[in-house]
C-alpha positions as CSV (number, residue, x, y, z in Angstrom):
1,M,47.8,-47.0,-5.4
2,N,48.7,-43.9,-7.5
3,D,48.7,-43.5,-11.2
4,R,52.5,-44.4,-11.6
5,D,52.0,-47.6,-9.8
6,D,48.9,-48.4,-12.0
7,D,51.0,-47.7,-15.1
8,L,53.9,-49.9,-13.9
9,S,51.5,-52.7,-12.9
10,F,49.7,-52.3,-16.2
11,G,52.9,-52.4,-18.3
12,H,54.8,-55.0,-16.3
13,R,52.5,-57.5,-14.5
14,R,54.0,-59.2,-11.6
15,A,53.7,-63.0,-12.0
16,S,55.0,-65.9,-9.9
17,Y,56.2,-69.0,-11.6
18,V,55.6,-72.4,-10.1
19,T,57.5,-75.5,-11.2
20,G,55.3,-78.0,-12.9
21,P,56.0,-81.7,-13.9
22,A,59.1,-82.6,-15.7
23,G,59.4,-81.6,-19.3
24,R,56.7,-78.8,-19.1
25,Q,57.2,-75.0,-19.2
26,P,56.6,-73.1,-16.0
27,A,53.1,-71.6,-15.9
28,P,52.7,-67.9,-14.8
29,V,50.2,-67.4,-12.0
30,V,48.7,-63.8,-12.0
31,E,47.4,-62.3,-8.9
32,P,43.7,-61.3,-9.3
33,A,43.9,-58.3,-7.0
34,A,46.8,-56.9,-9.0
35,V,45.0,-57.3,-12.4
36,E,41.5,-56.0,-11.5
37,L,42.1,-52.3,-11.1
38,P,44.6,-51.8,-14.0
39,L,42.1,-53.7,-16.3
40,V,39.3,-51.1,-15.5
41,A,41.8,-48.3,-16.1
42,A,42.8,-49.8,-19.4
43,V,39.2,-50.1,-20.5
44,A,38.6,-46.5,-19.6
45,R,41.6,-45.4,-21.5
46,G,40.5,-47.4,-24.5
47,V,37.1,-45.8,-24.4
48,A,38.7,-42.4,-24.3
49,L,41.0,-43.2,-27.2
50,I,38.1,-44.6,-29.3
51,V,35.5,-41.8,-28.5
52,V,37.4,-38.6,-27.7
53,L,40.4,-38.9,-30.0
54,P,38.4,-39.2,-33.4
55,V,36.2,-36.3,-32.4
56,R,39.2,-34.2,-31.6
57,L,41.0,-35.2,-34.8
58,L,37.9,-34.3,-36.8
59,W,37.7,-30.9,-35.1
60,E,41.4,-30.2,-35.8
61,L,40.9,-31.3,-39.4
62,I,37.9,-29.0,-39.9
63,A,39.8,-26.1,-38.2
64,A,42.9,-26.6,-40.4
65,S,40.7,-26.9,-43.5
66,G,39.0,-23.6,-42.6
67,R,42.3,-21.8,-42.1
68,L,43.6,-23.2,-45.3
69,L,40.5,-22.1,-47.2
70,Q,40.6,-18.7,-45.7
71,R,44.3,-18.2,-46.5
72,H,44.5,-19.7,-50.0
73,V,41.0,-19.2,-51.4
74,L,38.8,-16.6,-49.7
75,A,41.5,-14.0,-49.1
76,P,42.9,-14.0,-52.7
77,I,39.3,-13.9,-54.1
78,G,38.6,-10.9,-51.9
79,R,41.8,-9.1,-52.9
80,F,41.1,-9.8,-56.5
81,L,37.5,-8.5,-56.3
82,H,38.6,-5.4,-54.5
83,R,41.5,-4.6,-56.8
84,W,40.0,-5.5,-60.2
85,L,36.2,-5.0,-59.7
86,L,35.2,-2.8,-56.7
87,A,37.9,-0.2,-57.0
88,P,37.5,0.3,-60.8
89,L,33.7,0.4,-60.4
90,A,34.0,3.0,-57.7
91,W,36.4,5.1,-59.8
92,A,34.1,4.9,-62.8
93,L,31.0,5.8,-60.8
94,R,32.8,8.8,-59.2
95,T,34.4,10.0,-62.5
96,L,31.5,9.4,-64.9
97,L,28.5,9.9,-62.7
98,W,29.1,11.7,-59.4
99,L,31.4,14.5,-60.6
100,P,29.3,15.4,-63.7
101,L,26.2,15.5,-61.5
102,V,27.9,17.8,-59.0
103,W,29.1,20.1,-61.8
104,A,25.7,20.2,-63.4
105,G,24.0,20.9,-60.2
106,R,26.4,23.6,-59.2
107,T,26.5,25.2,-62.7
108,L,23.0,24.8,-63.9
109,I,20.9,25.0,-60.7
110,W,22.8,26.5,-57.7
111,L,24.5,29.5,-59.5
112,P,21.3,30.6,-61.3
113,L,19.4,30.3,-58.1
114,V,22.0,32.5,-56.3
115,W,21.8,35.1,-59.1
116,L,18.0,35.1,-59.0
117,G,18.0,35.5,-55.3
118,R,20.4,38.4,-55.4
119,G,18.3,40.1,-58.2
120,L,15.1,39.6,-56.1
121,A,16.8,41.0,-53.0
122,W,18.1,44.1,-54.9
123,S,14.7,44.7,-56.5
124,A,12.9,44.3,-53.2
125,R,15.3,46.7,-51.5
126,V,15.2,49.4,-54.3
127,L,11.5,49.1,-55.3
128,V,9.9,48.3,-51.9
129,W,12.0,48.9,-48.8
130,V,13.5,52.3,-49.8
131,P,10.2,53.8,-50.8
132,L,8.5,52.5,-47.7
133,V,11.3,54.0,-45.5
134,A,10.9,57.4,-47.3
135,L,7.1,57.3,-47.0
136,G,7.4,56.4,-43.3
137,G,9.7,59.4,-42.7
138,L,7.3,61.7,-44.5
139,L,4.4,60.5,-42.5
140,V,6.3,61.0,-39.3
141,A,7.2,64.5,-40.3
142,L,3.6,65.3,-41.2
143,A,2.3,63.9,-37.9
144,Y,4.8,66.0,-36.0
145,A,3.8,69.1,-37.9
146,A,0.1,68.4,-37.4
147,A,0.7,67.9,-33.6
148,R,2.5,71.2,-33.4
149,A,-0.2,73.0,-35.4
150,V,-2.9,71.5,-33.1
151,G,-1.0,72.6,-30.1
152,W,-0.6,76.1,-31.3
153,L,-4.1,76.6,-32.8
154,V,-6.3,74.5,-30.4
155,W,-4.7,73.5,-27.1
156,E,-3.1,76.8,-26.1
157,P,-6.3,78.9,-26.8
158,L,-8.4,76.4,-24.9
159,V,-6.0,76.5,-21.9
160,W,-6.1,80.4,-22.0
161,L,-9.9,80.4,-22.3
162,G,-10.3,78.0,-19.3
163,R,-7.8,79.9,-17.1
164,V,-9.0,83.4,-17.9
165,V,-12.7,83.1,-18.8
166,I,-14.1,79.9,-17.1
167,R,-12.1,79.5,-13.9
168,P,-13.1,82.8,-12.0
169,P,-16.8,82.3,-12.4
170,L,-16.6,78.7,-11.3
171,L,-14.6,79.8,-8.2
172,W,-17.2,82.3,-7.2
173,L,-20.0,79.8,-7.8
174,G,-18.3,77.2,-5.6
175,R,-17.9,79.6,-2.8
176,A,-21.6,80.6,-3.0
177,V,-22.6,76.9,-2.9
178,R,-20.4,76.2,0.1
179,W,-21.9,79.2,2.0
180,L,-25.4,78.1,1.2
181,V,-24.7,74.5,2.3
182,D,-23.1,75.7,5.6
183,R,-26.0,78.0,6.4
184,G,-28.9,75.9,5.1
185,V,-27.8,72.3,5.9
186,V,-24.8,71.9,8.2
187,R,-25.8,74.4,11.0
188,P,-29.5,73.2,11.2
189,L,-28.2,69.6,11.4
190,R,-25.8,70.5,14.3
191,W,-28.7,72.3,16.2
192,L,-31.0,69.2,15.6
193,G,-28.2,66.9,16.9
194,A,-27.7,69.0,20.0
195,V,-31.5,68.8,20.7
196,L,-31.8,65.1,20.0
197,A,-28.6,64.0,21.8
198,P,-30.2,63.5,25.2
199,L,-33.1,61.6,23.7
200,G,-30.6,59.3,21.9
201,R,-28.6,58.7,25.1
202,Q,-31.8,57.7,26.9
203,L,-32.8,55.4,24.0
204,W,-29.3,53.9,24.0
205,Q,-29.4,53.2,27.7
206,G,-32.8,51.6,27.3
207,I,-31.4,49.4,24.5
208,G,-28.5,48.4,26.8
209,V,-30.8,47.5,29.7
210,L,-33.0,45.4,27.3
211,A,-29.9,43.7,25.9
212,G,-28.6,42.9,29.5
213,A,-31.9,41.4,30.4
214,V,-31.9,39.2,27.3
215,V,-28.3,38.1,28.0
216,A,-29.2,37.3,31.6
217,A,-32.2,35.2,30.4
218,L,-30.1,33.4,27.8
219,T,-27.4,32.7,30.4
220,W,-29.9,31.3,32.9
221,L,-31.4,29.1,30.1
222,G,-28.0,27.9,29.1
223,R,-27.0,26.9,32.6
224,W,-30.3,25.1,33.1
225,C,-29.8,23.2,29.8
226,W,-26.2,22.4,30.8
227,W,-27.4,20.9,34.2
228,V,-30.0,18.9,32.4
229,I,-27.6,17.6,29.8
230,R,-25.0,16.9,32.5
231,G,-27.5,14.9,34.6
232,V,-28.6,12.9,31.6
233,G,-25.0,12.2,30.6
234,L,-24.1,11.1,34.1
235,L,-27.1,8.7,34.2
236,I,-26.1,7.3,30.8
237,V,-22.4,6.9,31.8
238,A,-23.5,5.2,35.1
239,A,-25.8,2.9,33.2
240,V,-23.1,2.0,30.7
241,V,-20.4,1.4,33.4
242,G,-22.9,-0.7,35.4
243,A,-23.8,-2.8,32.4
244,W,-20.0,-3.2,31.5
245,R,-19.2,-4.4,35.0
246,T,-22.2,-6.7,35.1
247,A,-21.2,-8.2,31.7
248,G,-17.6,-8.6,32.9
249,W,-18.7,-10.4,36.1
250,L,-21.0,-12.7,34.0
251,L,-18.2,-13.4,31.5
252,R,-15.8,-14.2,34.3
253,L,-18.4,-16.4,36.0
254,L,-19.1,-18.3,32.7
255,L,-15.7,-18.3,30.9
256,R,-13.4,-19.1,33.8
257,P,-14.7,-22.7,34.4
258,L,-14.7,-23.2,30.6
259,G,-11.1,-22.1,30.4
260,R,-10.1,-24.3,33.3
261,A,-11.9,-27.3,31.6
262,L,-10.1,-26.6,28.3
263,R,-6.7,-26.3,30.0
264,W,-7.4,-29.6,31.9
265,V,-8.3,-31.3,28.6
266,W,-5.2,-29.9,26.8
267,R,-2.9,-31.1,29.6
268,H,-4.4,-34.6,29.8
269,T,-5.0,-35.3,26.0
270,V,-3.0,-33.2,23.6
271,V,0.2,-32.9,25.7
272,P,0.5,-36.7,26.3
273,L,-0.3,-37.3,22.6
274,L,2.5,-34.9,21.5
275,R,4.9,-36.5,23.9
276,G,4.0,-40.0,22.6
277,V,4.6,-38.8,19.0
278,R,7.9,-37.3,19.9
279,W,9.0,-40.6,21.7
280,V,7.9,-42.7,18.7
281,W,9.8,-40.4,16.3
282,S,12.9,-40.6,18.4
283,V,12.6,-44.4,18.7
284,T,11.8,-45.2,15.1
285,V,12.6,-42.5,12.6
286,V,15.8,-41.2,14.1
287,P,17.6,-44.6,14.4
288,V,16.5,-45.5,10.9
289,A,17.8,-42.2,9.5
290,R,21.1,-42.7,11.4
291,G,21.4,-46.3,10.1
292,V,20.7,-45.1,6.5
293,R,23.3,-42.4,6.8
294,G,25.9,-44.8,8.2
295,L,25.1,-47.4,5.5
296,W,25.5,-44.7,2.8
297,R,28.8,-43.6,4.3
298,A,29.9,-47.3,4.5
299,T,28.9,-48.4,1.0
300,V,28.2,-45.7,-1.5
301,T,30.9,-43.2,-0.5
302,P,33.8,-45.6,-0.7
303,V,32.6,-46.9,-4.1
304,A,32.2,-43.4,-5.5
305,R,35.7,-42.4,-4.1
306,W,37.2,-45.6,-5.7
307,I,35.6,-44.9,-9.1
308,R,36.8,-41.4,-9.1
309,R,40.4,-42.3,-8.1
310,S,40.7,-45.6,-10.0
311,V,38.6,-45.0,-13.2
312,L,38.0,-41.3,-13.9
313,D,41.4,-39.9,-12.8
314,P,43.4,-42.6,-14.8
315,A,41.1,-42.0,-17.9
316,R,41.7,-38.3,-17.6
317,T,45.5,-38.8,-17.3
318,A,45.6,-41.2,-20.2
319,T,43.6,-38.8,-22.5
320,R,45.9,-35.9,-21.6
321,E,49.0,-38.1,-22.3
322,V,47.6,-39.2,-25.7
323,F,46.7,-35.6,-26.7
324,S,50.2,-34.5,-25.6
325,A,51.9,-37.3,-27.6
326,L,49.9,-36.5,-30.7
327,G,50.6,-32.8,-30.4
328,L,46.9,-31.9,-30.0
329,R,47.2,-30.4,-26.6
330,R,48.7,-26.9,-26.3
């Protein structure tokens, strides 16, 4: 049954009249099935009208009061304050306080400071910078003149003295020293080297033979140590491999029967227990869950669907119609 049928059944109840004894009015007989559902809808609509409508009316009244207060009280007060209080006060502060302060600061403070700065700059330029620049130029000129005088009076005479007076004797002295060194040191050393060269070659050969013997002895000793280390290492590796194989054989000998026993126990105890639990679960819990689900679908779901369709939807429709009729719904 839809909402229109509910409204028609609620506004115009169908009744069947039966004829009673003579002289009595016919008594209307109302069908119970036709009255039950519209009665619940009417109760829901009444609750909506009693609870929701006053709250909505109060809210609309508060909103209208706020708009009225804003339009006719707060806005005129604000305009009045701005026009007759804030604007004159701002003009008075600007005219009587700010502009005089700006004029006084500019005339009495800023301009004297500018003049004082310009006077100090002129004084520093005339009394300090220009004399310093002139003094620096004078010092540079004096230094250049002193350098030229030193070059003429000291450096050039020293250069002439060294080139003409000192250089020729030094050249002759150097040549004499070189001749003496060649005759007294270099040539005797060459003769001594020619005499001692065969002896040096024999000594070098002897050193080479000795070094070869030492190298051969060290090589033999190294090979002997290598063979010893290799033999010991092979013995250790053989011992470790034998011990590893023996341990593996013992472990297989001991753990294989234990593993077989554990597997037999698992197959004959845990696996049947798990299968029994699964069978009990499928026989007890699964049918109960399916029954609960079917009972829920057969009882709770239709009741919830009927409440939604017969109570909540008509109440929502009635509230919407009342708001529309009162002009509260936009």
